[in-house]
ROVOKE-488565 format. One line per field, with one value per atom (N, C-alpha, C, O): atom name; residue number from 0; x, y, z. Coordinates in steps of 0.2 Angstrom, whole numbers. Layout:
BEGIN
atomo: CA/...
num: NUM/...
xx: X/...
yy: Y/...
zz: Z/...
***
This chain:
BEGIN
atomo: N/CA/C/O/N/CA/C/O/N/CA/C/O/N/CA/C/O/N/CA/C/O/N/CA/C/O/N/CA/C/O/N/CA/C/O/N/CA/C/O/N/CA/C/O/N/CA/C/O/N/CA/C/O/N/CA/C/O/N/CA/C/O/N/CA/C/O/N/CA/C/O/N/CA/C/O/N/CA/C/O/N/CA/C/O/N/CA/C/O/N/CA/C/O/N/CA/C/O/N/CA/C/O/N/CA/C/O/N/CA/C/O/N/CA/C/O/N/CA/C/O/N/CA/C/O/N/CA/C/O/N/CA/C/O/N/CA/C/O/N/CA/C/O/N/CA/C/O/N/CA/C/O/N/CA/C/O/N/CA/C/O/N/CA/C/O/N/CA/C/O/N/CA/C/O/N/CA/C/O/N/CA/C/O/N/CA/C/O/N/CA/C/O/N/CA/C/O/N/CA/C/O/N/CA/C/O/N/CA/C/O/N/CA/C/O/N/CA/C/O/N/CA/C/O/N/CA/C/O/N/CA/C/O/N/CA/C/O/N/CA/C/O/N/CA/C/O/N/CA/C/O/N/CA/C/O/N/CA/C/O/N/CA/C/O/N/CA/C/O/N/CA/C/O/N/CA/C/O/N/CA/C/O/N/CA/C/O/N/CA/C/O/N/CA/C/O/N/CA/C/O/N/CA/C/O/N/CA/C/O/N/CA/C/O/N/CA/C/O/N/CA/C/O/N/CA/C/O/N/CA/C/O/N/CA/C/O/N/CA/C/O/N/CA/C/O/N/CA/C/O/N/CA/C/O/N/CA/C/O/N/CA/C/O/N/CA/C/O/N/CA/C/O/N/CA/C/O/N/CA/C/O/N/CA/C/O/N/CA/C/O
num: 0/0/0/0/1/1/1/1/2/2/2/2/3/3/3/3/4/4/4/4/5/5/5/5/6/6/6/6/7/7/7/7/8/8/8/8/9/9/9/9/10/10/10/10/11/11/11/11/12/12/12/12/13/13/13/13/14/14/14/14/15/15/15/15/16/16/16/16/17/17/17/17/18/18/18/18/19/19/19/19/20/20/20/20/21/21/21/21/22/22/22/22/23/23/23/23/24/24/24/24/25/25/25/25/26/26/26/26/27/27/27/27/28/28/28/28/29/29/29/29/30/30/30/30/31/31/31/31/32/32/32/32/33/33/33/33/34/34/34/34/35/35/35/35/36/36/36/36/37/37/37/37/38/38/38/38/39/39/39/39/40/40/40/40/41/41/41/41/42/42/42/42/43/43/43/43/44/44/44/44/45/45/45/45/46/46/46/46/47/47/47/47/48/48/48/48/49/49/49/49/50/50/50/50/51/51/51/51/52/52/52/52/53/53/53/53/54/54/54/54/55/55/55/55/56/56/56/56/57/57/57/57/58/58/58/58/59/59/59/59/60/60/60/60/61/61/61/61/62/62/62/62/63/63/63/63/64/64/64/64/65/65/65/65/66/66/66/66/67/67/67/67/68/68/68/68/69/69/69/69/70/70/70/70/71/71/71/71/72/72/72/72/73/73/73/73/74/74/74/74/75/75/75/75/76/76/76/76/77/77/77/77/78/78/78/78/79/79/79/79/80/80/80/80/81/81/81/81/82/82/82/82/83/83/83/83/84/84/84/84/85/85/85/85/86/86/86/86
xx: 66/61/55/55/49/43/40/41/38/34/27/24/25/19/14/15/11/6/0/-2/-2/-8/-13/-13/-19/-25/-28/-30/-29/-31/-39/-40/-43/-50/-52/-56/-48/-49/-42/-39/-40/-33/-34/-38/-29/-29/-26/-29/-21/-17/-17/-16/-19/-19/-12/-7/-12/-5/-6/-12/-1/-1/0/4/-4/-3/3/5/7/13/13/18/7/7/4/7/-2/-6/-5/-7/-1/0/-6/-5/-12/-18/-18/-15/-21/-22/-26/-32/-24/-28/-30/-26/-37/-39/-41/-41/-41/-43/-49/-54/-50/-56/-56/-60/-52/-52/-49/-45/-50/-47/-40/-40/-35/-29/-24/-26/-19/-14/-8/-6/-5/0/6/5/12/18/22/24/24/28/35/38/36/42/41/46/36/35/30/31/24/18/12/11/7/0/-1/2/-5/-8/-16/-18/-19/-26/-27/-23/-33/-35/-35/-33/-37/-37/-30/-29/-26/-19/-15/-9/-18/-15/-9/-8/-6/0/-2/2/-7/-9/-5/-3/-2/2/9/13/11/18/20/17/26/29/31/34/30/33/38/37/44/49/50/51/50/51/57/58/62/68/67/65/67/65/72/72/77/83/89/90/93/99/104/104/108/113/118/120/121/125/131/129/137/142/143/145/142/144/139/140/132/127/126/123/128/127/133/132/138/143/141/137/144/143/146/153/143/146/150/154/148/152/157/159/159/164/171/174/173/179/178/182/173/171/176/177/180/184/191/196/192/199/199/194/204/205/208/212/207/210/216/217/220/226/224/228/219/216/216/217/213/212/219/220/224/231/234/238/233/236/233/237/226/223/225/226/226/228/235/237/240/247/246/250/242/241/239/241/234/231/236/237/240/246/251/253/252/258/255/259/249/246/247/246/248/248/255/256
yy: -163/-160/-159/-157/-162/-161/-154/-151/-151/-144/-145/-150/-141/-142/-136/-130/-137/-132/-132/-137/-126/-124/-122/-117/-125/-123/-117/-117/-111/-105/-104/-105/-103/-103/-96/-95/-91/-84/-80/-79/-79/-76/-68/-65/-66/-59/-54/-49/-56/-52/-55/-61/-51/-54/-55/-52/-61/-63/-67/-69/-68/-72/-79/-81/-84/-91/-93/-91/-97/-100/-104/-104/-107/-112/-109/-109/-106/-103/-96/-93/-93/-85/-81/-75/-83/-79/-76/-79/-71/-68/-72/-74/-72/-75/-69/-65/-67/-61/-62/-68/-56/-57/-60/-59/-65/-68/-75/-79/-76/-83/-88/-87/-94/-100/-102/-102/-103/-105/-109/-109/-112/-116/-111/-108/-111/-107/-110/-115/-108/-111/-105/-101/-104/-99/-98/-103/-92/-90/-92/-90/-95/-97/-94/-90/-94/-91/-95/-99/-93/-96/-100/-99/-105/-109/-109/-110/-109/-110/-117/-122/-119/-126/-130/-136/-128/-132/-133/-137/-128/-129/-133/-133/-136/-139/-144/-146/-146/-151/-158/-161/-160/-167/-172/-171/-177/-182/-181/-184/-176/-175/-168/-163/-169/-163/-158/-159/-151/-146/-142/-140/-141/-137/-131/-130/-125/-119/-116/-116/-113/-110/-103/-99/-100/-93/-89/-85/-90/-86/-91/-95/-92/-97/-94/-88/-98/-96/-92/-94/-87/-83/-81/-78/-83/-82/-74/-72/-70/-63/-60/-55/-62/-59/-63/-60/-69/-73/-71/-73/-68/-67/-61/-57/-60/-55/-48/-48/-43/-37/-33/-29/-35/-32/-36/-34/-41/-45/-42/-43/-37/-34/-26/-22/-25/-18/-14/-7/-17/-13/-12/-9/-15/-15/-9/-8/-5/1/-1/-6/3/1/6/10/5/9/16/20/17/24/28/34/24/27/30/35/25/27/32/36/32/38/44/49/45/51/53/59/48/50/53/58/50/53/60/65/61/68/73/78/71/75/77/83/72/74/78/83/77/82/89/93/90/97/101/107/98/101/105/108
zz: -54/-50/-54/-60/-52/-55/-54/-49/-60/-59/-57/-59/-52/-49/-51/-49/-57/-60/-55/-53/-54/-49/-54/-58/-53/-56/-53/-47/-56/-53/-56/-62/-51/-53/-56/-60/-53/-56/-56/-51/-62/-63/-61/-63/-57/-55/-60/-61/-64/-68/-75/-76/-80/-87/-89/-88/-93/-96/-102/-104/-106/-112/-111/-106/-114/-113/-116/-121/-112/-115/-121/-125/-122/-127/-134/-139/-133/-139/-140/-145/-135/-136/-136/-137/-134/-133/-126/-122/-125/-119/-114/-116/-108/-102/-98/-95/-98/-95/-88/-85/-84/-77/-76/-79/-71/-70/-73/-71/-78/-82/-78/-73/-79/-76/-80/-86/-76/-80/-75/-69/-78/-74/-74/-78/-68/-66/-63/-59/-65/-62/-60/-65/-54/-51/-55/-57/-58/-61/-69/-73/-71/-78/-81/-86/-79/-82/-82/-77/-86/-87/-93/-98/-92/-98/-97/-92/-103/-103/-101/-102/-98/-97/-103/-102/-109/-115/-118/-122/-116/-118/-113/-113/-108/-102/-104/-110/-99/-100/-103/-106/-101/-103/-99/-93/-103/-100/-100/-97/-105/-106/-103/-103/-100/-96/-101/-106/-100/-104/-100/-94/-103/-99/-102/-108/-98/-101/-97/-91/-101/-98/-98/-103/-92/-91/-93/-97/-89/-90/-89/-84/-94/-93/-89/-88/-86/-81/-85/-90/-82/-85/-80/-75/-81/-76/-75/-69/-80/-79/-75/-71/-75/-71/-64/-60/-64/-58/-52/-47/-54/-49/-45/-46/-39/-34/-36/-37/-38/-40/-35/-36/-29/-23/-20/-14/-24/-21/-19/-14/-23/-22/-21/-23/-17/-17/-12/-13/-8/-4/-7/-4/-13/-16/-21/-24/-20/-25/-31/-32/-37/-43/-44/-39/-49/-50/-51/-50/-54/-55/-49/-48/-44/-37/-34/-32/-35/-32/-36/-33/-42/-47/-45/-44/-44/-42/-35/-33/-30/-24/-24/-20/-27/-28/-31/-29/-36/-39/-34/-34/-30/-25/-20/-18/-18/-13/-16/-12/-22/-25/-26/-27/-26/-27/-20/-20/-14/-8/-7/-2
***
């Protein structure tokens, strides 16, 4: 999939350039890619594509944390037995 960099005539929020690491100030012209960041026009892509990885896939954080929310743990059943025995 090709990345579609958008040329912004006036940047709303200051950010660091991905290539030269200098600040792009509010009102400056820059190229922007959603989820990636900003580039100065002089640091632009040219003819070669640049690939930036924001966050690599992680099996631990990509799974659904609520997948087994209705299942009780053994601690729950142990506590339940203890509460019943107190009556």
